[in-house]
N, C-alpha and C positions, 0 to 999 in steps of 0.2 A: 365430450361434453367436458367440465371444468369438474375439479376434483378425480379425475378419472387418469388414468397411467395415458404416456405419452403412446400413441401407438408407435409400432414398429415398421419400416419402410423402408428395404434396400432402396441406399445412393444411387441414382443414376451416373453420378461423378461427385466426385469433392474429395481433397486433399487431408488423408488420414482417419475419413472417416468412410465406415462401410453400410451405416444405418442410421435413422434421426435420432433413435435413441446416442448415438455418441457423438451426437451435437449438443448434448446436455453440460455443461460445466458443474460449478461449484456454485454459480452465482445463479439468476435469473437468467434466463433466455427468450430471446425473442425469436422466434422461426417464420418467415417470411419470405417470400419471392425476391424480394429486392430492399433487403435493409437501409435504409438511409440515417438520416439525422433524426429521426426519431429516436433512436436509441444513443444517441450521442449524448452531450452536454455534462458527461460526469454521473450519469445515472449508473446504478448498478445493475445493469441487463447487459446481457452480450448479442448481439444481432447477428445471426446468423441465414446465410440464404436455403433455402429448400429445393436442391438439384434435384431434384423426382417426378416421376409420372404425375402430371396434374392432376387429372381426372382421377387417379387414386388414392393422391394425398386428399384431396376432396372430400374424399367419401371418408375415410378411413379420419382424418381431424375434424370434418362438420363443418366446415369452413371453405367458403371457394379459392380456386388456385391464388388470387388476388388476397388474399387473407392475410391475418396472422394470428399466431399461437404464442401465448405467454406459458412456459415453463419452470415450474418451483425446480430449487437445486435436486429435491428427492425423484425427479421425472414424472411429478404430478401435471396436470394441466392447469393453469392457476385463471388464466380468460381466453377467450377468444372472440374474433369479431371478421365481418368480410373484408376488412380494408385496415392495413398498418395505421397504429395511430399517428396523426395528422404531424405531430413534430412532438419533441421532447417533452414540455407541461403537459401534453395529450397523457404521453406513458406514466408521466409522474403521477398525475392522477387516477389513471390505473391503478399503478402500482399502490399509491394511496388507499385505493376502495378495497383491495385484496388483502392490505394489511392491517386493517384496523381488524378490531373485532368483532364488531358487527354486519362488516360490508358496506359501512356508509363510511364516506370521506369524511376526515378529522377535522373539526374546524379549524378555521384558520387562525392565526394570531397576529 
């Protein structure tokens, strides 16, 4: 659930990481089975694949195996969805919503 801590799950494989907790860095981290262009375009988000047991990940994260979880630098969940953002613009919209004080997207200028 957003606001909660990222669940620990031992990784099935992955260079230098033993747990989902090891995937979180100093910026926002997008965990999804297939990170792609959604986290590109210079956004402050690090895309990371989640090479774990899909049914267990789905149960612990609250998203299906095809879903996406955005993690804050402090290891708390910022956002989750059944599918990753479609592109960088969609991911930017998510970031704007979660970073605004009232949860609404800031007005466009």
